[in-house]
C-alpha positions in Angstrom: -32.8 -2.4 -25.3 -32.8 -2.6 -21.5 -35.3 -0.5 -19.7 -33.7 2.8 -18.4 -32.8 2.4 -14.8 -33.7 -1.3 -14.8 -31.5 -4.2 -13.6 -30.4 -5.1 -17.1 -29.3 -1.5 -17.7 -27.3 -1.4 -14.4 -25.6 -4.7 -15.3 -24.8 -3.3 -18.8 -23.2 -0.2 -17.1 -21.3 -2.5 -14.8 -20.1 -4.6 -17.8 -18.8 -1.4 -19.5 -16.9 -0.4 -16.3 -15.6 -3.9 -16.1 -14.2 -3.4 -19.5 -12.2 -0.4 -18.2 -11.1 -2.4 -15.2 -9.8 -5.3 -17.3 -8.0 -2.9 -19.7 -5.9 -1.4 -16.8 -5.7 -4.7 -14.9 -3.7 -6.2 -17.7 -1.0 -3.6 -17.5 -0.6 -3.9 -13.7 -0.6 -7.7 -14.0 1.8 -8.1 -16.9 4.7 -5.8 -15.9 5.7 -7.6 -12.6 5.2 -11.0 -14.1 7.1 -10.4 -17.3 9.9 -8.9 -15.2 10.0 -12.1 -13.2 9.9 -14.3 -16.3 12.7 -12.5 -18.0 15.1 -11.6 -15.2 14.7 -14.6 -12.8 16.9 -17.3 -14.2 15.2 -19.9 -12.0 12.0 -19.5 -14.0 13.8 -21.1 -17.0 11.9 -19.0 -19.5 15.0 -17.8 -21.2 18.2 -19.9 -21.6 20.3 -20.0 -18.5 23.3 -18.5 -20.2 21.3 -15.4 -21.3 23.3 -12.3 -20.4 21.9 -9.5 -18.2 22.1 -7.1 -21.1 20.2 -9.5 -23.4 17.5 -9.9 -20.7 17.1 -6.1 -20.5 16.8 -5.9 -24.3 14.2 -8.7 -24.4 12.2 -7.0 -21.7 12.3 -3.7 -23.6 11.2 -5.4 -26.7 8.2 -7.2 -25.1 7.0 -3.9 -23.6 7.8 -1.8 -26.6 5.9 -4.1 -29.0 2.9 -3.8 -26.8 2.8 0.0 -26.6 3.7 0.5 -30.3 0.9 -1.9 -31.3 -1.4 0.0 -29.0 -0.4 3.2 -30.8 -1.1 1.7 -34.2 -4.3 0.0 -33.2 -6.0 2.8 -31.1 -6.8 4.9 -34.2 -8.5 2.0 -36.0 -10.4 0.5 -33.1 -12.0 3.7 -32.2 -13.0 4.4 -35.8 -14.4 0.9 -36.2 -16.6 1.3 -33.2 -18.1 4.5 -34.7 -18.9 2.4 -37.8 -20.0 -1.0 -36.6 -21.2 0.0 -33.1 -19.7 0.1 -29.6 -20.7 -3.5 -28.8 -18.9 -5.0 -31.8 -15.9 -2.8 -31.2 -15.7 -3.9 -27.5 -16.1 -7.6 -28.5 -13.2 -7.2 -31.0 -11.0 -5.8 -28.2 -12.0 -8.5 -25.7 -11.3 -11.2 -28.3 -7.9 -9.7 -28.9 -7.3 -9.5 -25.2 -8.2 -13.2 -24.7 -6.0 -14.2 -27.6 -3.1 -12.3 -26.1 -3.5 -14.0 -22.7 -3.9 -17.4 -24.4 -0.7 -16.9 -26.4 1.1 -15.7 -23.3 0.1 -18.9 -21.4 1.3 -21.1 -24.3 4.5 -19.0 -24.5 5.3 -19.5 -20.8 4.5 -23.2 -20.9 6.7 -23.7 -24.0 9.4 -21.2 -23.0 8.9 -19.4 -26.3 9.9 -15.7 -26.1 8.9 -15.0 -29.7 5.3 -16.2 -29.0 5.3 -14.0 -25.9 6.1 -11.0 -28.0 3.4 -11.9 -30.5 0.9 -12.2 -27.7 1.9 -8.7 -26.4 1.5 -7.3 -29.9 -2.1 -8.7 -30.2 -2.9 -7.4 -26.8 -1.6 -4.0 -27.6 -3.3 -3.7 -31.0 -6.7 -4.4 -29.4 -6.1 -2.4 -26.2 -8.5 0.4 -27.3 -11.4 -0.8 -25.1 -11.4 2.0 -22.6 -12.3 4.9 -24.9 -15.0 2.7 -26.5 -16.5 1.9 -23.1 -16.4 5.5 -22.2 -18.2 6.5 -25.4 -20.8 3.8 -24.8 -21.5 5.2 -21.3 -21.8 8.6 -22.8 -24.3 7.2 -25.3 -26.3 5.7 -22.4 -26.4 9.0 -20.4 -29.8 10.7 -20.3 -28.5 14.0 -19.0 -25.2 15.9 -18.1 -25.4 14.8 -14.4 -25.6 11.2 -15.4 -22.7 11.6 -17.8 -20.6 13.2 -15.1 -21.4 10.4 -12.7 -20.5 7.7 -15.3 -17.2 9.4 -16.0 -16.4 9.4 -12.2 -17.1 5.7 -12.2 -14.7 5.3 -15.1 -11.9 6.8 -12.9 -12.8 4.4 -10.1 -12.6 1.4 -12.5 -9.3 2.8 -13.9 -7.7 3.0 -10.5 -9.2 -0.4 -9.4 -7.6 -2.0 -12.5 -4.2 -0.6 -11.7 -4.5 -2.0 -8.2 -6.3 -5.3 -9.1 -3.7 -6.4 -11.6 -0.8 -6.4 -9.2 -2.9 -8.0 -6.5 -3.9 -10.9 -8.8 -0.4 -11.3 -10.2 1.3 -11.0 -6.8 -0.9 -13.4 -4.8 -1.4 -16.1 -7.4 2.3 -16.3 -8.2 3.5 -16.4 -4.6 4.1 -19.9 -3.2 3.9 -18.5 0.3 0.2 -17.6 -0.4 -1.0 -20.5 -2.6 1.7 -23.1 -2.0 2.2 -25.5 -4.9 -0.7 -24.0 -6.8 1.2 -20.7 -7.3 3.0 -20.1 -10.6 3.8 -17.2 -12.9 1.3 -18.6 -15.4 -1.7 -18.9 -13.1 -2.6 -15.1 -13.1 -2.9 -15.2 -16.9 -5.4 -18.0 -16.7 -7.5 -16.0 -14.2 -7.1 -12.9 -16.4 -8.3 -14.8 -19.5 -11.3 -16.1 -17.5 -12.2 -12.5 -16.4 -12.1 -11.5 -20.1 -14.5 -14.3 -21.0 -16.8 -13.3 -18.1 -16.8 -9.7 -19.3 -17.5 -10.8 -22.9 -20.5 -12.8 -21.7 -21.9 -9.8 -19.8 -21.5 -7.6 -22.8 -23.2 -10.1 -25.1 -26.2 -10.6 -22.8 -26.8 -7.2 -21.3 -25.3 -4.5 -23.4 -27.0 -3.2 -26.5 -26.0 -0.3 -28.7 -28.0 2.9 -28.5 -29.5 4.4 -31.6 -26.7 6.7 -32.7 -25.6 7.7 -36.1 -23.0 5.4 -37.6 -20.0 6.9 -39.3 -18.6 5.4 -42.5 -15.2 3.6 -42.0 -12.3 4.2 -44.3 -9.2 2.1 -43.8 -6.1 4.1 -44.1 -2.8 2.3 -43.3 -1.2 5.4 -42.0 -4.1 6.5 -39.8 -2.1 6.8 -36.6 0.6 8.9 -38.3 -1.9 11.0 -40.1 -3.3 11.9 -36.7 0.1 13.2 -35.7 0.4 15.2 -38.9 -3.0 16.8 -38.2 -1.6 17.9 -34.8 1.3 19.6 -36.6 -1.2 21.7 -38.5 -3.1 22.9 -35.4 -1.0 25.4 -33.5 -3.1 25.3 -30.3 -3.0 21.6 -30.1 0.6 21.3 -31.1 1.7 23.6 -28.2 -0.1 21.3 -25.8 1.0 18.1 -27.6 4.7 18.8 -27.2 4.5 19.4 -23.5 2.2 16.4 -23.0 4.5 14.1 -25.0 7.5 14.8 -22.8 5.4 14.7 -19.6 4.1 11.3 -20.5 7.6 10.2 -21.5 8.8 11.1 -18.0 6.1 9.0 -16.4 6.4 6.0 -18.7 10.2 5.9 -18.3 9.6 5.3 -14.6 6.4 3.2 -14.9 7.7 0.7 -17.5 11.1 0.1 -16.0 10.4 0.5 -12.3 9.9 -3.2 -11.7 13.0 -4.1 -13.6 15.0 -1.6 -11.7 13.8 -2.9 -8.3 14.5 -6.5 -9.4 18.0 -5.7 -10.4 19.0 -3.3 -7.7 17.1 -4.6 -4.6 16.3 -8.2 -5.7 12.5 -7.6 -5.7 10.4 -10.6 -6.7 6.9 -10.6 -8.2 5.1 -10.0 -4.9 7.3 -7.0 -3.9 7.0 -5.5 -7.4 3.3 -6.0 -7.3 3.1 -4.1 -4.1 5.0 -1.3 -5.7 2.4 -1.2 -8.5 -0.4 -1.3 -5.9 1.1 1.8 -4.2 1.2 3.5 -7.6 -2.4 2.6 -8.5 -3.8 3.7 -5.1 -1.8 7.0 -5.3 -3.1 7.7 -8.7 -6.7 6.9 -7.8 -6.7 9.0 -4.6 -4.8 11.9 -6.0 -6.8 12.2 -9.2 -10.0 12.3 -7.1 -8.9 14.4 -4.1 -6.3 16.8 -5.5 -6.9 17.4 -9.2 -10.4 19.0 -8.9 -9.6 21.5 -6.2 -6.2 22.3 -7.8 -7.9 23.1 -11.1 -10.6 25.1 -9.4 -8.2 27.3 -7.5 -5.1 27.7 -9.7 -4.5 28.5 -13.4 -3.3 25.7 -15.6 0.2 26.9 -16.4 1.4 27.0 -12.8 -0.1 23.6 -12.2 1.9 22.1 -15.0 5.1 23.9 -13.9 4.7 22.6 -10.3 3.7 19.0 -11.1 6.4 18.4 -13.8 9.0 19.9 -11.5 8.0 17.5 -8.7 8.1 14.6 -11.1 11.7 15.6 -12.0 12.6 15.6 -8.3 11.0 12.1 -8.0 13.3 10.9 -10.8 16.3 12.0 -8.8 14.8 10.3 -5.7 14.7 6.9 -7.5 18.4 7.2 -8.4 19.5 8.5 -5.0 17.5 6.0 -2.9 19.7 3.3 -1.4 17.2 1.3 0.6 14.4 -1.1 -0.6 12.3 0.1 2.4 12.2 3.6 0.9 11.3 2.8 -2.7 7.7 3.8 -2.1 8.6 7.5 -1.4 9.8 8.3 -5.0 6.8 6.3 -6.3 4.4 8.5 -4.5 6.4 11.6 -5.3 6.1 10.7 -9.0 2.5 9.5 -9.2 0.8 12.2 -7.1 1.8 15.2 -9.2 1.1 13.1 -12.4 -2.4 12.5 -11.1 -2.9 16.2 -11.1 -1.0 16.9 -14.3 -2.8 14.4 -16.5 -6.5 15.6 -16.1 -5.2 19.1 -16.3 -3.6 18.4 -19.6 -6.7 16.6 -20.8 -8.8 19.7 -20.0 -6.5 21.9 -21.9 -6.7 19.5 -24.9 -10.5 19.5 -24.7 -10.6 23.3 -24.6 -8.2 23.6 -27.6 -10.8 22.3 -30.1 -14.5 22.6 -30.9 -17.3 20.2 -29.7 -17.2 18.2 -32.9 -13.5 17.3 -32.5 -13.4 16.1 -28.9 -13.1 12.4 -29.9 -10.2 13.3 -32.2 -8.2 15.3 -29.7 -8.7 12.5 -27.0 -7.3 10.1 -29.6 -4.3 12.4 -30.0 -3.5 12.0 -26.3 -3.7 8.2 -26.5 -1.4 8.3 -29.6 1.2 10.5 -27.9 1.2 8.5 -24.7 1.5 5.1 -26.4 4.1 6.3 -29.0 6.3 7.6 -26.3 5.9 4.5 -24.2 6.8 2.3 -27.1 9.9 4.3 -27.9 11.2 4.4 -24.3 10.5 0.7 -23.9 12.6 -0.2 -26.9 15.4 2.2 -26.0 15.2 1.7 -22.3 16.3 -2.0 -22.3 19.4 -1.1 -24.2 20.1 1.9 -22.0 19.7 -0.1 -18.8 22.4 -2.4 -20.1 24.7 0.6 -20.1 23.6 2.1 -16.9 20.9 0.8 -14.5 19.7 4.3 -13.7 19.2 5.3 -17.4 15.3 5.2 -17.4 15.2 7.7 -14.6 17.8 9.9 -16.3 15.4 9.9 -19.4 12.5 10.7 -17.0 14.4 13.7 -15.5 15.5 15.0 -18.9 11.9 14.7 -20.3 10.6 16.8 -17.4 13.2 19.4 -18.0 12.3 19.5 -21.7 8.6 19.8 -20.9 9.3 22.7 -18.5 11.4 24.4 -21.2 8.6 24.0 -23.8 6.1 25.5 -21.4 8.3 28.5 -20.9 8.9 28.8 -24.6 5.5 28.0 -26.1 2.9 28.8 -23.5 3.1 32.6 -23.7 0.5 34.9 -22.3 -1.3 35.0 -25.7 -1.5 31.2 -25.9 -4.7 29.4 -25.0 -3.5 28.0 -21.7 -5.4 29.4 -18.7 -8.3 28.4 -16.5 -11.0 29.9 -18.6 -9.8 29.0 -22.1 -12.4 27.9 -24.7 -11.7 27.2 -28.3 -11.8 30.1 -30.8 -11.4 28.9 -34.3 -8.8 30.7 -36.5 -7.5 30.3 -40.0 -4.3 28.8 -38.7 -6.3 26.0 -37.0 -8.0 24.7 -40.1 -6.6 21.6 -41.8 
């Protein structure tokens, strides 16, 4: 074990934050690059005679497989880490991430779409590194102040990953920056190298703390059992329904934003990467500067009403915008309220259960987010072939449903206010 406060311990903490960075970097890197691969006929990845509707379906499939695999894998990966240790769990995820990048590189070089989908599936199933790294940092914390400081570092790493991915993808694939060295496949080589570096840091410097290990039971329907448990918990269910549609609104925009810009405004990888950078910076700054004072000053219900309403207006802004120069306005209008909405919802989820179920309820939020993202990815490609604005229509509709659910389910007697703490009741027991 590294000496507390020693250099080895600091490097171990950095390695865990690097895990979070790489997790989010992958999403920001992949979306613009896969958009270019599938929609730019000059890349030659898909046959030249592939129709636009077929390309939209293929994009939705590649993204949908990733998120649905993440949904299925998240429940198992987190449980495995409780049984075999954080270090082994992180290494499993890093190995899966490296394998996913390797298969993606091979798929691009061979022009094999099926192999690309398999690579995305492996990456998705092992994309549960962030909660494991967070749990490891909590295990290493010596007091509440240190725990809070580590979690603030996690937010920084989260935002840096969202920005870093598009930067790596945009610069390394742009001939105007790297000349003949630039290619769509080069960023994946760099990403795979960063995964190997992260794995080396974890192996050498990170050691599990002495915490009680939980027995692991493999249940094939683990992810769906988690959703069933939500249906049996009225407090959590009221939150889950609103959260699901709020996340669906964001994901409908986030996943298809690059595709929409490529089709409507002719954006390439660098321009789409810039859009992702704006999104990442907006998320990082708003979550740090706006979310804490908003939650300190206002009750939770009005915060959710206002943020979801602004997200709906942002969806209209995407559809109404006619200029490529103005695309960043609806991006900011969407991500800033989301950056306040998301931590507010997480606080409500945390307050809805007792101390022994915090891990479970955070797993519920990941399951809801990834399930919704997977569904909208699979359906969105088909919907875009009907109408290019369809993902934003889904986003607006999801916001309206979320607002309706708040009005219907979050009554004055429901546990949704600034001071709520969990009070167990017979209806909450499984």
